N, C-alpha and C positions, 0 to 999 in steps of 0.2 A: 504494500500500500504506500503510495507516494503522494505528497501534496503537490498539486499542479496550479492552484489558484487560491489566493487569499484576498478578500475585498471587504472593506468596512465602509458603510454608509451611515448617515444619521439615523436610519430606520432599522438597519439589520447588519449582521455579520455573515459573510458568505465564505465557505470553505469548499474547495474542490479537491477531490481525491481520485487518484487512479487506482482502482481496486480490482485485482485479478486473482483468480485461483491459479497458482503456478508452482511447480516444484522449485526447490531452492536452487538458485543459480541461473534459472531461466526467466528472463524478463520480457522477451519479445514474443508477440503473437503474430500469426500470419494474417490477421485481420485487424481492423480498427473500429473504434466505437462510432456510432452515429451521433450527430449533435442532438442534444435533448434540452428542453426548456420547461420551466415551471408553467403550470396552467395559467391562463390569463387572469383568472379571477381569484387566484390564491391569496392576494394581498387585500382583497376587499374586507371592509370592517366586519362583515358577517362571517367571513371565512378565515380571517387571520388567526394563526396559531403561533405558539412559541417556537415550534421547530418544524421545518419542512425538509424532507430528504428525498432525493431522486436516486434510485438504484437502477443503473443502466442494464439493458439486456446484454451488453458487452461482458459484464461480470458473469452472467449466467452462461454465456457461450464459451467463456474461457474455461469454466468448469467442465462443460461438455467436451471441449477440445481435448483436455488432458485425460478425461475418462476414456475417450476413444483411443488416444495414442497409447494408453496403458491397458487396453483390452478389458476395461471394466464393464463396458456395455455389452454384456453377453448373458444369455439366459436359456434355459431348457424348458420345453413344453413336452410333456409325455403323458402316458396313461395315469400317472399319479396326480395329474391335474383334473379334479373332478368335473369341472365345467366342460372339458374337452375330451373326456374319456371315450364317449361314443363316436366322436368325429375321427379319432386317430386309428380307425380300423381299416384294413384293406378289404374286408368282406363285411357287408352290412347285414342287418338282421333278416332281410328278405332278399329275393333274387330279382326284384323289379327295378333294374338299374336304368338310370337316365344319363345319357352321355351329354356332357356340357358342350361338346363340339356341335351338337345339333341345336343348341339354344340360340335364339336371336331375340334380343330385347325389343327391337323395333317391330317384330311380328306379333308380339303378345298384346293383343287388343283388349284383353281382360285384366290389364294390370291393376292391382289394388292400389288406389291412390293413397289410402291411409298408410299402408306399409311401404308402398313404392318399391317393392322388391319382388322380382319373379322367383327368387330363391325362397322367400317366405311361402309363396304359393306352392312351390314344389314340396316344401316340408309339410304343409297342410294336406296336400293331396296324398302324400305317402302315409300320413297318419290316418286319413280317411280310408285308405285301402286296407290298413291294418285292422280297422274296426268296421269294415263295410257291411258285415252281417248284423251289426247292432246299431245302425244309424238312428233307428227310431227310439232307442232307449235314452231317456233324458239324462240318466246318470252318466252314461258313456259320452253324451254330448257335452256335459259339464266337464268331464275329465279331459276331453279333447280340447276344450276351450282353455283349461288351465295349462295343458301341455303346450299349447300354442304360445302362451305367454312366457314359458320357460324354454327359450329357444335352444340353449345349449344343454338343457337337462336331458332331452330325448330328441335329438335332431331328426332321426329317420333317414339321414344321409350320412355318408362317411367319405373318407378319402378314396375308397374304392369306386364310389359314384363319380367323384370329381376327376380322378386320374385312373382311367381304365387299364393303362399299361402296368401300373403297380398292382392293381387287383388281379390281373391275369398271371403275373410273374410271382407274386408273393401272396397267395390266398390265405385268408384266416390268420393274419398277423397283426400285430400292433406296431404303430409307428411312434418314434419320438423325434422331436425337431430341436436342433440347436440353432439359435438365432444370435447373430452378432452384427455390430455396426460395420458397414462397408466404407462409410465416410463419416466425418464429424456431423452429428445432428446440429441443427441451428434453430434458434428461437427468436422471432421478431415480435416485439410487443407493439400493439396498435390500439389507438383510442377508439376505433370504430366499434359500434354495437356496445358502447359503454365498457369496453375492455376486452381485447382479443389477443390471444397468444397464437401466432402462426408457427407451427412446428414442421420443419422439413426433415424427412427421414429417408435413409437408404440402408437396407439390411440385406444380409445373405442368410437364407434359411436352409440348412442342410438336413435332409430327411434320412433317417436310419431305421432299419428293422430293430425293434426294441430288444428282441430275444438274442439275436446274433451280433448286433452292432454293425451289420452290413449297410453301407451307404447306398441309397437308391436314387439320389438326385439332389440338385441344389436349385432353389428358387431365389431370384433377385427380386426384392420388394422395394419399391420407392413410393413415397406418399407425402402429400401435403395435408396437414390436419389443422383446422381452426378450432381453438377452444375458447368459447365465450366464458369469461371468468368474472364472477362477482365476489368481491372481497368485503368482509365485515371484520369486526374486532378480532375474532378468533375462528371464523368459519369461511371456507372457500366453496363456492358453488360453481361447478364446471359443466358446460354443455358442449359436446364436441360435434363437429361436422367434418367429414372426410371430403376434402375438395378434389383430391385426385388419388388414384391407386393404380400402380402399374406392376404387372407380374411378368417375369421373364424366366423361361426354363433354361438355365445357364448351360447345362450339359445335354439338353434335349433327350432326357431319359424318362420323363414323366408322362409321355404319351399325349400331350396336348399341343396343338398348333397355336401360333400366336393369336389368331382370331378367337379361339376358344378361351385362351388365357385372358384376353381383353374382356370377353363376356363374363368370365368368372370374377374378374376384378370389379366390374360394374355391379354384378349381382351381390358381391360380398360387402360393399361399402356400407349399405344400410344395416345389414346384420351386425357388423362390427360396431358401428356407431350406436345402434340401439342397445346392444349388450353393455357397452361401456357406460352409456348414459344411465342405464338401469342400475349399474353398480354404484354410480356417483350421484344418484338421485337425492340422497340425504345429505350430500355435501361432505367436506372434509374439515375436521377440527384441527386447528393449529394452535398450539400453546406457545406463546412468546416467552422465551427464557429471560425474564427481566429481573429475577431475584438477585443476580450478581451486578446489576447496574447500580450506579450511585444515585440514581433518581428513579422516580416512578412515572410511567407514562399515563396520561390522563385522556381517556376516550380517543385512542389512536384511530385514524381513518386511512384506508388504503384505496388507491385507484390506479388503473392502468392507463397511461398516456402513451404517445408515440415514443417507442424505444426506451421506456422506463416505467418503473413502479414508483408511485408517489405516496409517501408516508407523510401525513400531517397530524400533529399531536401537540397537546400541552404537556407539561411535566412539572412535578414538584420535587424539591430536594429536602430530605429530612433535616431538621434543625441540628441534630447531632453532627451530621456531615458538614453543615455550614460552619458550625463552631470549630470543628477540627480543622477544616480547610482554611478558615480565616486565621487561626493561630499559626498554622504551618506557614502560610504565605507571609505573615508578618515576621515570623522568625527568620525565614530565609531572606526576606527583603532587608532586614536589619544586618544580617551577616554580609549580604552583598554590598551594602553601602559602606560598611566597615572596611571591607577589602579594598573598595575603590579609593576611599580616603587614605588608607594606609599606603596604597600604591602611589598616590599623588605626593604624600608626605616624603616617602622614600626618594622620589625623583627630584624633589625641590633642592636647588643648589644651596650650599651653606651660607653664601653671602647674601641670599635673598631672605628678607624678613618674612616670617610666616604670618598669615592672618590670625587675628586673635581667636577666632572661633574654630580654628582647624584642630583636628584631633591628632595626637601623636601616640602611637602604640596603643590605640584603643582608648586614651584619656583625652579630655578636653585640654587644649594647649592655649595659653595666653588669655586667661580670664581677667577679672577686674584686678587692677593694680599691677598687671603684667606678671603675676605669679601663677605657677602651676596649681591646678586643683587636683 
């Protein structure tokens, strides 16, 4: 952390810091911060607070950069993940397979506007086929409705549906996937929609047979995701929307041509967004670690502006700290002045008369009558 700007005005004191996450000895980043500015109304009488802080998205991206360089952004998805256990099968529960190569979103005239996903219709249709003998039973209808809401609880589709080459070569197997960053993720903070974080991602996903560890293929995944973020004192509400999703069969071993992968990506965006939004529907609680601060934050407010997070708050300082700090400052100030005066006295030539009120060796020199006190 380095000081890059200090400015004092009759109304405020401004301090600029260059704050980055970086290993010791490395100070340069391959990118630079965007300019950032306080909101136009932050100095209005109704909005004026004791402390305003801007935290640049540059600081966040410096952390992501070093996480990527040190291979920290890496995780595994396998049968041990309950939400995806049914999806990671090469053979589904029934033999009514649908090849995604035959799908065309533009030809689906019965697209459900509410769900806006042909994949959801596929899931519903497969569930209806599983209970087609009991469609008139109200209990089964209610159960089907509940299952539709739990998309990853019982998909009715699996990787065998999506990737027929794997289904044929590795029947009745489970898959695990290792995912890691192919390039540094980036986050751009935007003021639009009352606060948006735009995340740009590119991953490699390697697929393995879970039992033997044999690699069956690699998928390149690139995506741009917008997260609408609402911040309160200790709660974050996030609603995501996937702006783009691109899938590429890197080794061409998964049995899907590029057109089918494009269809799969378009079909999957809504499913992924809906699942994540369901998980985040109650928001995230963030506890600010303020117990070690020498002051207490009073009603802090957070907002997202272009390229920064804006923190605006009042604060109070406990009286004990004020008394301790004041006495410490006075003590150090007295010692400093004593050293300055002693230094001046030492450098004064012998033939020059000293002022009456000058100190010598810490004592007043030249008092009334010209005598030492």
